[in-house]
MILO-199607 format. One record per residue: residue in three letters; x, y, z of N, C-alpha, C in turn. Coordinates in steps of 0.02 Angstrom, whole numbers, padded with zeros to 5 digits, always signed. Each point is the difference from the previous one (the first is absolute). Layout:
AlaXYZXYZXYZ/...
This chain:
Met-06211-06653+07877+00039-00021-00058+00103-00049+00037/Arg-00006+00052-00002+00096-00013+00004+00003-00038+00055/Tyr-00039+00009+00045+00020-00023+00053-00014-00114+00012/Ile-00049+00009-00061-00004-00097-00026+00040-00016-00049/Trp+00028+00049-00027+00040-00046-00051+00088+00001+00051/Thr-00030+00036+00072+00083-00001+00011-00007-00090+00080/Ile-00054+00012-00024+00012-00043+00080-00011-00091-00067/Ile-00028+00010-00043+00015-00050-00072+00064-00031-00015/Trp+00022+00050-00050+00111+00011-00002-00001-00025+00081/Ala+00018+00038+00078-00031-00006+00053+00019-00077+00007/Leu-00028-00044+00004-00048-00058+00005+00068-00040-00036/Leu-00006-00011-00109+00049-00027-00028+00094+00002+00031/Ile-00004+00061+00019+00057+00023+00000+00038-00038+00049/Ser-00031-00010+00056+00011-00019+00071-00017-00080-00002/Ser-00040-00041-00048+00005-00045-00005+00061-00048-00005/Val+00012+00052-00079+00045-00031-00054+00070-00024+00061/Leu-00002+00080+00067+00070-00009+00027-00012-00048+00020/Ser-00033-00021+00049-00051-00027+00073+00023-00096-00030/Tyr-00005-00008-00063+00004-00061-00052+00084-00032-00013/Val+00039+00071-00026+00033+00005-00031+00045-00028+00072/Leu-00009+00042+00045+00056-00013+00084-00013-00037+00035/Ser-00079-00051+00007+00018-00041+00032-00005-00055-00034/Ser+00008-00012-00062+00010-00074-00069+00089+00012+00034/Met+00069+00055-00008+00074-00004+00020+00018+00000+00072/Gly-00060+00008+00030+00048-00013+00075-00061-00068+00013/Gly-00055-00020-00030+00027-00080+00024-00088-00006+00023/Glu-00047+00069+00045-00044+00023+00038-00050-00032-00054/Pro-00076-00035+00048-00046+00000-00040-00031+00085-00018/Phe-00035-00002-00053-00053+00079-00005-00047+00008+00004/Ser+00016+00071+00050-00083+00001+00039-00005+00065-00004/Phe-00071+00022-00026-00029+00056-00024-00013+00025+00033/Leu-00014-00014+00075+00009+00083+00025+00051+00003+00022/Ser+00055-00024-00020+00063+00067+00023-00010+00055-00086/Thr-00017-00045-00057-00029+00029-00055-00058+00073+00043/Ile-00063+00006-00007-00018+00025+00034+00006+00063+00045/Val+00058-00018+00046+00040+00059+00067+00019+00031-00076/Phe+00054-00012-00030+00081+00016-00037-00056+00042-00051/Ala-00054-00021-00031-00060+00066-00050-00017+00041+00014/Gly-00038-00031+00073-00006+00054+00049+00052+00065+00024/Ile+00054+00003+00021+00051+00005+00015+00042+00081-00067/Leu-00014-00043-00069+00005+00029-00054-00037+00038-00023/Val-00077-00012+00004-00042+00054+00021-00013+00057+00017/Val+00026-00014+00061-00018+00037+00040+00063+00077-00021/Ala+00059-00029-00029+00088+00032-00009-00043+00035-00085/Ile-00004-00057-00032-00023+00061-00040-00051+00054+00009/Ala-00064-00007+00044-00035+00055-00003+00035+00054+00038/Ile+00036-00012+00044+00043+00052+00031+00042+00038-00038/Leu+00027-00068-00060+00054+00092-00066-00033-00017-00024/Gly-00030-00026-00041-00045+00064-00034-00075+00024+00007/Asp-00012+00042+00059-00025+00037+00022+00020+00052+00031/Gly+00049+00006+00021+00029+00011+00070+00096+00044-00030/Ala+00038-00052-00001+00063+00009+00002+00023+00004-00089/Leu-00039-00004-00054+00044-00009-00029-00058+00036-00054/Lys-00027+00069+00019-00055+00076-00026+00036+00011-00050/Glu-00013+00046-00053+00048+00018-00041+00001+00073-00016/Asp+00033+00021+00015-00023+00086+00002-00026+00073-00014/His-00039-00010-00028-00024+00060-00056-00025+00101+00036/Ser+00063+00023+00035+00017+00058-00010+00018+00040-00046/Asn+00028-00029-00028-00007+00022-00062-00007+00058-00038/
């Protein structure tokens, strides 16, 4: 379930970011670049969440 929410939030955040940056640059909005950016975010969050940011419970 956490991966589904990660995908949803990544799509929402990347679409807002892509829309704002493309409108500031005067370029047309591209949904394909939004999906690619969301995919990169999902992979980065999954790697950080499952591997790099584990809590140490060895106390």
